[in-house]
C-alpha positions in Angstrom: -30.9 -25.5 2.4 -30.1 -23.3 -1.1 -29.5 -20.5 1.4 -26.4 -22.6 3.2 -25.3 -24.0 -0.4 -25.6 -20.4 -2.1 -23.3 -19.1 1.2 -20.8 -21.8 1.0 -20.4 -21.3 -2.4 -19.6 -17.6 -1.9 -17.5 -17.9 0.8 -15.3 -20.5 -1.3 -15.3 -17.7 -4.3 -14.7 -14.5 -2.3 -11.2 -14.6 -2.2 -10.9 -15.1 -5.9 -13.5 -12.1 -6.5 -11.5 -9.9 -4.2 -8.4 -10.3 -5.8 -9.5 -10.3 -8.8 -11.3 -6.5 -7.7 -8.1 -5.8 -6.5 -6.3 -6.8 -10.1 -9.0 -4.9 -12.3 -8.3 -1.9 -10.0 -4.5 -1.5 -10.7 -4.7 -2.2 -14.4 -5.8 1.2 -15.6 -2.9 2.7 -12.9 0.3 3.0 -14.4 2.8 4.9 -13.0 5.0 7.5 -14.2 8.4 6.7 -12.7 9.9 10.3 -13.4 6.5 11.8 -11.2 7.0 9.1 -8.7 9.7 9.3 -7.5 11.2 11.6 -4.7 10.0 11.6 -0.6 6.4 10.1 -0.1 5.3 10.5 4.0 3.7 6.7 5.3 0.0 8.1 6.3 -1.1 4.9 6.9 0.4 1.3 7.3 -1.9 -1.4 7.6 -0.8 -5.2 7.7 -2.8 -8.3 8.6 -0.2 -9.4 10.9 1.8 -8.1 13.7 4.9 -6.3 12.6 7.8 -4.3 13.9 6.9 -1.2 12.0 4.2 -0.3 14.2 6.2 0.9 16.5 8.1 3.6 14.5 6.9 7.1 13.7 8.2 9.7 11.2 8.1 7.2 8.3 9.2 8.6 5.0 10.0 6.7 1.5 12.2 8.5 -1.0 12.1 6.5 -4.4 15.3 7.4 -6.5 15.4 6.2 -10.1 18.0 4.2 -11.4 16.7 3.6 -15.1 15.0 0.7 -16.8 11.9 0.7 -14.5 14.1 0.0 -11.7 14.1 2.1 -8.8 15.3 2.1 -5.2 13.6 3.3 -1.8 15.4 4.8 1.2 13.2 3.9 4.2 13.3 6.2 7.4 11.7 6.2 10.5 12.5 6.7 14.4 11.7 3.9 16.8 8.6 5.0 19.1 10.3 4.1 22.3 13.7 5.9 22.2 13.4 7.9 19.0 16.7 5.8 17.3 16.7 5.8 13.5 15.5 3.2 11.6 16.6 2.8 7.9 16.8 0.5 5.3 17.4 0.4 1.5 15.5 -1.9 -1.3 16.0 -2.3 -4.9 12.4 -2.2 -6.9 11.1 -2.9 -10.3 8.1 -0.9 -11.8 6.2 -4.1 -13.7 3.8 -2.1 -15.7 0.2 -2.2 -14.8 1.4 -0.6 -11.7 2.8 -3.4 -10.0 5.7 -3.1 -7.7 8.2 -6.2 -7.1 10.6 -5.8 -4.8 13.1 -9.0 -3.7 11.9 -12.2 -2.4 9.1 -11.8 -5.2 6.9 -9.6 -3.0 4.8 -7.3 -5.0 2.8 -4.7 -4.3 -0.2 -2.9 -6.6 -1.0 0.5 -7.3 -5.0 0.7 -5.8 -5.0 4.5 -6.4 -3.7 7.5 -7.3 -3.6 11.3 -7.2 -3.6 12.8 -11.2 -0.8 15.3 -9.4 0.9 12.6 -7.8 0.0 13.9 -3.9 -1.1 10.5 -2.9 -0.9 7.2 -3.7 -2.3 3.9 -2.0 -0.8 0.6 -2.9 -1.6 -3.2 -1.9 -1.1 -6.5 -1.9 -3.0 -9.2 -4.1 -3.4 -11.3 -1.0 -4.9 -8.4 0.6 -2.4 -8.3 3.8 -1.2 -4.9 3.1 -1.8 -1.6 2.1 0.5 1.5 2.3 -1.4 5.7 1.6 1.6 7.9 0.8 1.6 11.5 0.7 3.7 14.2 -0.6 2.9 16.1 2.9 3.2 15.3 6.4 -0.4 15.4 6.5 -3.6 14.1 4.0 -6.8 15.8 3.8 -9.4 13.9 5.8 -12.0 13.5 3.1 -9.3 12.2 0.9 -8.0 9.7 4.1 -11.5 8.4 4.3 -12.1 8.3 0.6 -9.0 5.3 0.5 -10.2 3.7 3.5 -13.6 3.2 2.1 -11.8 2.2 -1.6 -9.5 -0.4 0.5 -12.4 -1.6 2.6 -14.3 -2.1 -0.6 -11.4 -4.5 -2.0 -11.3 -6.5 0.7 -8.5 -4.9 3.2 -9.5 -5.5 6.9 -9.0 -1.3 7.6 -10.8 -1.9 11.0 -7.8 -3.8 12.7 -4.9 -3.1 15.2 -2.5 -2.9 12.6 -4.0 0.3 11.3 -1.8 3.2 11.8 -2.7 6.6 10.6 0.1 9.8 10.7 2.8 8.1 12.9 
């Protein structure tokens, strides 16, 4: 009976504990927007729901500074089925402490960052989305594995169909 009660309590607390883990991981990771700006290749896009982005390849994002912690993201990809280009531009705001805000209140946090800004892992506090971006089209397998391990330790479901590597 005690084991059941403990299990129920832990199940109730786990989302808050994991969210706190994500918050804790990002509190010390601040972005230098000048170093962050530029072109990134999407190595991993992970979501907990079926999104049309699964059908894209060659995904890149370019971050362009506008000033006062504001910048925009130019998204570029091709559809896997027909090769047609897909583009989008989104205005973003850096809120400090590793938090980036998009329109509609959508926020992501810096979960890991290479000191030389060669790779970055971003995710949402609700554990629904993770992106691993690299300055090059390929990321060292040891770095890639380490980042996925970090994401799993934070509570992201990295063993799901939404995981796309090197699209």
